[in-house]
C-alpha positions in Angstrom: 13.8 6.4 -22.8 13.6 8.4 -19.6 13.0 5.2 -17.6 14.0 1.8 -18.8 13.5 -1.8 -17.6 16.7 -2.7 -15.7 15.9 -6.0 -14.1 13.3 -8.7 -13.5 12.8 -10.4 -10.1 11.1 -13.8 -10.9 8.6 -15.3 -8.4 7.3 -18.8 -8.0 3.7 -17.8 -8.1 1.7 -15.2 -10.1 0.4 -11.9 -8.7 -3.2 -11.5 -7.4 -5.3 -8.6 -8.6 -5.6 -6.5 -5.5 -4.6 -2.8 -5.0 -1.2 -2.0 -3.5 0.0 -5.5 -4.3 3.7 -4.8 -3.7 5.6 -3.8 -0.6 9.3 -3.1 -0.7 11.6 -2.4 2.3 15.3 -1.6 1.9 18.2 -1.4 4.3 22.0 -1.4 3.9 21.8 -2.4 0.2 19.3 -5.2 0.8 15.8 -5.0 -0.7 12.9 -7.1 0.5 9.9 -7.5 -1.8 6.6 -9.1 -1.0 3.6 -9.8 -3.3 0.4 -11.7 -2.6 -0.6 -14.7 -4.6 -4.0 -16.1 -3.6 -3.5 -17.8 -0.1 0.3 -17.2 0.1 2.9 -14.5 -0.3 6.0 -14.4 -2.5 9.0 -12.9 -0.7 12.2 -12.0 -2.5 15.3 -10.8 -0.6 17.9 -9.2 -3.0 21.4 -8.1 -2.1 24.8 -7.8 -3.7 25.7 -11.4 -3.1 22.5 -12.9 -4.7 18.8 -13.3 -4.4 16.8 -15.5 -2.1 13.1 -16.5 -2.6 10.7 -17.6 0.1 7.0 -18.3 0.2 4.7 -18.1 3.2 1.2 -19.5 3.6 -1.3 -17.2 5.4 -3.1 -18.7 8.4 -6.4 -20.1 7.3 -5.9 -18.6 3.8 -6.5 -20.3 0.5 -7.4 -19.8 -3.2 -11.0 -19.1 -2.1 -10.0 -17.0 0.9 -6.9 -15.2 -0.4 -4.5 -12.7 1.2 -5.6 -9.2 0.2 -2.5 -7.3 1.1 1.0 -7.9 2.5 3.0 -5.0 4.0 6.5 -4.8 5.4 6.8 -2.5 8.5 9.9 -1.7 10.5 9.6 -1.0 14.2 12.6 -0.3 16.4 15.0 -1.9 14.0 13.0 -5.1 13.5 11.1 -6.0 10.3 7.6 -7.4 10.4 5.1 -8.5 7.8 1.4 -7.6 8.1 -1.1 -9.8 6.2 -4.6 -8.5 5.5 -7.0 -11.4 4.9 -10.6 -12.4 4.8 -10.2 -14.0 8.2 -8.5 -11.1 9.9 -5.2 -9.5 10.6 -1.9 -11.3 10.9 1.5 -9.9 12.0 4.6 -12.1 11.4 8.2 -11.7 12.1 9.6 -11.1 8.6 12.9 -12.9 9.3 11.7 -16.3 10.6 8.0 -16.0 9.6 6.7 -16.6 13.2 3.1 -15.6 13.7 3.1 -12.9 16.4 -0.6 -11.8 16.2 -3.7 -13.3 14.7 -6.7 -10.9 15.2 -10.0 -12.3 13.7 -12.5 -9.9 12.4 -16.1 -10.5 13.7 -19.0 -10.7 11.3 -21.5 -7.9 11.4 -24.8 -9.4 12.7 -26.8 -6.7 10.9 -25.3 -7.8 7.5 -25.6 -11.6 7.4 -23.6 -13.3 4.8 -21.4 -10.3 4.0 -17.7 -10.9 3.8 -15.4 -9.3 6.4 -11.8 -8.5 5.6 -8.8 -6.4 6.4 -7.2 -3.9 4.0 -4.7 -1.1 4.4 -1.7 -1.2 6.9 1.0 1.2 8.0 3.5 1.6 10.9 3.1 4.4 13.4 6.3 5.5 15.1 8.5 2.8 16.6 5.9 0.6 18.3 2.5 0.7 16.6 0.7 -0.3 13.5 -2.7 0.6 12.0 -4.8 -1.8 10.0 -8.1 -1.1 8.2 -11.2 -3.3 8.3 -14.3 -3.8 6.1 -16.4 -2.4 8.9 -14.8 1.1 8.4 -12.8 0.8 11.6 -9.1 1.3 11.9 -7.4 -1.0 14.5 -4.3 0.1 16.3 -1.9 -2.5 17.6 1.1 -1.9 19.9 4.3 -3.9 20.0 4.9 -5.2 23.5 7.7 -7.6 24.5 8.1 -9.2 21.1 4.4 -9.6 20.4 1.5 -7.3 19.5 -1.7 -6.4 21.3 -4.8 -4.3 20.4 -4.5 -0.8 21.7 -7.2 1.3 20.1 -10.0 1.5 17.4 -10.7 4.6 15.3 -14.2 5.1 14.0 -15.1 7.7 11.4 -15.7 5.8 8.1 -19.0 4.3 7.0 -17.5 2.1 4.3 -14.6 -0.5 4.1 -11.1 0.9 4.5 -9.0 0.8 1.3 -5.6 2.3 2.3 -3.8 3.9 5.2 -0.7 6.2 5.3 1.3 7.9 8.0 3.7 10.9 7.5 5.2 10.9 10.9 2.6 13.3 12.3 -0.7 12.5 10.8 -2.6 9.4 9.9 -4.5 9.2 6.6 -7.3 6.7 5.9 -9.4 6.2 2.7 -12.5 4.1 2.0 -14.6 2.4 -0.6 -16.7 5.5 -1.1 -13.7 7.7 -1.9 -13.6 9.5 1.5 -10.3 10.4 3.0 -9.9 11.2 6.8 -7.0 12.9 8.4 -6.2 12.0 12.1 -3.8 13.5 14.6 -2.5 11.7 17.7 -3.4 13.4 21.0 -1.7 11.6 23.8 -3.2 8.1 23.9 -6.1 9.1 21.7 -6.6 10.3 18.1 -8.5 13.4 16.9 -10.2 13.6 13.5 -8.9 16.7 11.9 -10.3 16.8 8.4 -12.6 15.0 6.1 -12.3 14.9 2.3 -15.7 13.6 1.1 -15.8 10.9 -1.6 -17.9 10.8 -4.7 -18.8 7.1 -4.7 -15.6 5.7 -6.4 -13.2 3.9 -4.0 -10.0 5.7 -3.0 -8.0 2.5 -3.4 -4.5 4.0 -2.9 -2.9 7.0 -1.3 0.5 8.7 -0.8 1.6 11.7 1.2 4.1 14.4 0.1 4.7 17.5 2.3 1.3 19.2 2.7 -0.4 17.0 0.0 -2.4 13.8 0.5 -2.9 12.3 -2.9 -5.6 9.7 -3.7 -5.9 7.3 -6.6 -9.5 6.3 -7.4 -11.3 3.5 -9.1 -12.6 6.0 -11.6 -9.1 6.6 -12.9 -8.8 10.0 -11.2 -6.0 11.4 -9.0 -7.0 14.0 -6.5 -4.4 16.1 -4.7 -5.6 17.7 -1.4 -3.8 20.0 1.0 -4.2 18.3 4.3 -3.3 21.6 6.2 -5.9 23.9 4.8 -8.4 21.3 3.4 -8.3 22.5 -0.2 -8.5 20.5 -3.4 -5.3 21.4 -5.2 -5.8 19.4 -8.4 -8.0 16.8 -10.0 -6.5 14.8 -12.8 -8.1 12.4 -15.2 -5.0 10.2 -15.0 -5.9 6.7 -16.2 -8.6 5.0 -18.2 -9.3 2.4 -15.6 -8.9 1.6 -11.9 -5.8 3.1 -10.2 -4.3 0.3 -8.0 -1.2 1.9 -6.6 0.6 5.2 -6.0 4.0 6.0 -4.5 6.1 9.2 -4.1 9.8 9.6 -3.4 11.5 12.4 -1.4 12.2 14.5 -4.5 8.5 14.8 -5.3 8.3 12.2 -8.1 5.0 10.3 -7.9 4.3 7.1 -9.9 0.8 5.7 -10.6 -0.2 2.4 -12.1 -3.6 1.2 -13.3 -5.5 -1.7 -14.8 -5.2 0.2 -18.1 -1.6 -1.1 -18.4 -0.1 2.4 -18.0 2.7 3.6 -15.7 2.6 7.4 -15.2 5.4 9.4 -13.5 4.3 12.8 -12.1 6.2 15.8 -10.9 4.4 17.0 -7.7 6.4 20.2 -7.5 4.9 21.5 -10.7 1.9 19.0 -10.7 2.5 17.8 -14.3 3.0 14.5 -16.1 6.7 13.9 -16.6 6.7 10.5 -18.4 4.3 7.7 -19.3 4.6 4.2 -20.8 2.6 1.1 -21.1 3.3 -2.5 -20.1 1.2 -4.2 -22.8 -1.6 -6.6 -21.8 -0.9 -6.4 -18.0 -3.3 -5.0 -15.5 -0.9 -3.3 -13.1 -1.6 -3.6 -9.4 1.5 -2.5 -7.4 4.3 0.0 -7.6 6.9 1.4 -5.2 10.1 3.4 -5.4 13.3 1.7 -4.2 14.9 3.2 -1.1 13.9 6.7 -1.9 15.6 6.7 -5.3 14.1 7.4 -8.8 14.1 3.7 -9.5 10.8 1.8 -8.9 9.3 -1.7 -9.0 6.0 -2.7 -10.7 3.8 -5.7 -10.4 0.8 -6.8 -12.6 -2.0 -9.3 -12.4 -1.1 -12.9 -13.2 2.6 -12.0 -13.7 5.4 -14.1 -12.1 7.8 -11.1 -12.4 8.5 -8.0 -10.5 9.7 -5.4 -13.0 12.4 -3.0 -12.0 12.7 0.4 -13.8 15.7 2.7 -13.6 15.8 6.4 -14.6 18.1 7.1 -17.5 20.6 9.7 -16.2 21.6 10.5 -19.8 18.1 11.2 -21.0 17.6 14.6 -22.7 14.2 16.0 -23.7 
């Protein structure tokens, strides 16, 4: 096999069925994994000397009001954990789990009874994070003296935010109607550069590689856009069901996972399918490459395992 299962990281609680339900951060041979499980998160810290497991309860979170997404972000050498919930946005110190920010999301008076929630999170530079909201707004928070404070709000979407990415220069946001917006920072403000219109199916996950912004959709499609000239480069019928996560590594390998149980590995240089396999009877909901390598981790609904796959260096076609 071109990729084979190398290792399993066992968790105490099973994985919730939300898109992008895996975040991995690595540094100096240590890998931090986080996965949501209803009202708490499973954290695994793996290093040469062994593995440590922790769990953390989200503020005001429960089985009925679960954590939607957990995301590691590193700012100025410090590691933080962002929790997107039905009550609002939480930012914790990832080391000691201290709550540094709790930002409630207000209900929309024009939509009584409608749930409000946060979804999509990313770091920007060395001192900011962006988090999406069900209102379609993107909230920017700035780190200041060990805590975080609201700094700005971007408005351009008419539907709930699904995912947010940042490539060092531009911010990319997607929503529940499949729309992708491209933003550029201009001093203390943000300019909307481009809009890739949606077709009604959520763009639940994105990744960015060079001039490409790639969206994975609830329809099972992958669309590759050139965010410089605004063109649609490719549209792929990639999966039979909802695509829950994408990731890309520096060499241009992209991995996609779906509720159809299938893991697809793509070559973005040639835009072709390089390898594909199924994890039977598992609705897949998270995937991420490990420290820029060709190895990657996968999560699936109701599993208590994080599956690690390694590329076979001896594989010959």
